[in-house]
Steps between C-alpha positions, in 0.01 A plus 500: 500500500737680728355376826708389802440244776710563810626231735482620866544359846727539802867407477618140453170351383629383158393790273825524309531121469154490338592798280806316374292195414259714296739745329812481294621804694672348802550668838718409793335298784655483844409382851541857634210748524495840326793430266310640198503873442284521185216320325563277199286475189475191282304419182341161546354269234149385574488119474223406260489139367245605240774665295678165453174317428436754221835411348376145448255640243703789358871452455676828578841663523465619856269506801466824695331479841333787682707671764434671834727739697583387853669732756688343790465755783740462796353392832306754695521536876318679782528874450531475126238779468739726691799402291635214707722269293478754214131409512375817333684415181363146498147617574540732202588197289185323614291807406630464142374144472149386392463191707683325779636154579530481881750226597455357848743273684333174594799280584747442781873519446741540794773616262284781369381693806174697468561870552230501771647198673219255412295391205153656506357561154185680618712748702720556194191574278373742761839672515502568126134596496560749785790664324307538176185623681700770682655618173155508339357685801768764455409550134121522576551746781704730283226505234236554763689818613494629141132420455403664834644826376322469160168400666457850640394607150193288531584282199276190516752278326775591739266423791419158345873433458560595866235257611667222305844587636376509862348158444834366386676669796269330751542168325877516508501613865313181576786294347305411190623502142381745237419218255222378729292819466209480253535821303257619223668561168409873510700543826821327387638828359541630855729215602669362184763771482635389842605153369427353845721208590222301672266550204715275281378145434714249695589132471649317802772245456583267792868411473512146647756220553513212252319259731190721512441512121212255490298586811638829629577555870360685804657826386313481172179418688550813713538717187191353333290549815621860536418577137179304470281813461740675259442489129847357422668179406755310706764287327756260651854492356822350625749770392809288576370212291395737220858645493635147459263433213599828335865407508448179297569583133418153360126458442511125586686564825247770585207265432650218704566739783137633493360145478687409814359810669145421380481807274366512142667835435704749702286672765620839375316444172170508689621807688586682176160417349333614823694829492398547138133454591537718812607784268168446317687378191438221252631385165381466145704329227619561148598184308716481189807338340732781622383507855241383750456776753308571817400869528414660832185702545283613791187297556205675332691648205326516164633360177636845375673550831660157478607577148667814627719285729648341187542829320333842515423489126287193553283679755479823292397312184307216660235346271419167665651210692494140394469302823558136582475351848809319615304181582336497154833548323678217681200261482439560128865533408519796263361841403344346191314243714375775730366690196325187366340421836388857562744547785674804345294811588513845356488759776474880495615787712282417801625142542657440840803272466505187707800321656646260245338653193699465178469817303575612145448872467376651168582867472559784252712809564 
């Protein structure tokens, strides 16, 4: 699935540090604002302990996790919608993503001055929202102009589209995000081609100091209060600590370090899984002696569509899918045991694949 999740925020909030923790593609991090002139793309493995549990019951040559594409977008600033700080280019990069991770600074550090002179996460969120809203407003207004000319013909569909666009215009002018508008499916065609920045699903990450890991801090409380009516998740991560964990190559050293910090796993693992879900993605598995693999599909895909992710021939010649649930497989211990207990199901073309399904595709081309 070629879907991207973009990391956004103002300068010096820890975006690139988190990106480096997630991706094998490393980028430079500095204490100076606006040092990046381009976005960076990394392919990130999605941590999934289930893959290694499956290996306990099926020895295999290799394990292949699902992946997700993460884009580190340099810090935006006031006036980005007008090109400030080469903002237009970065806003274009945001437009090409499918979901957003908005990193917010929730820590004090005298050695790392905030570009606004003080730490205020709510103000920073509003700054980014404002820039994205203005860019969206520009896109909507341009399309309204086109539709107003076409509406003179009396076309009812054009008039309906114009009503939808004017509704979005008023919404954006009131400093609201496009994703908060309830839009009937039949009207989406009028807005989908604009790829509105504020229509993208967003996950907020509060970058905190190490001491705030367990209970948060007043900055995090401010963010949660500000976002309490939004349909979004708020995660806490200590980017500096995460970078120290990522630098440890020895698994035992890493575990000891995390134990001392009170972590059962790196915080970026949860962030990656959250980004995967934010993109409306999930995984099904294939299990065999050559490989155990997690395959990425969109939620709601049918068995033939999932088969097509493996190979187009499997979708074209799909006959049926043999399906085992992950929990059944690991509790019973083998495919044969699942068959004997009636936990291996034969599913047809209308079966909607569920997260963690183990599939064996029967096909004929």
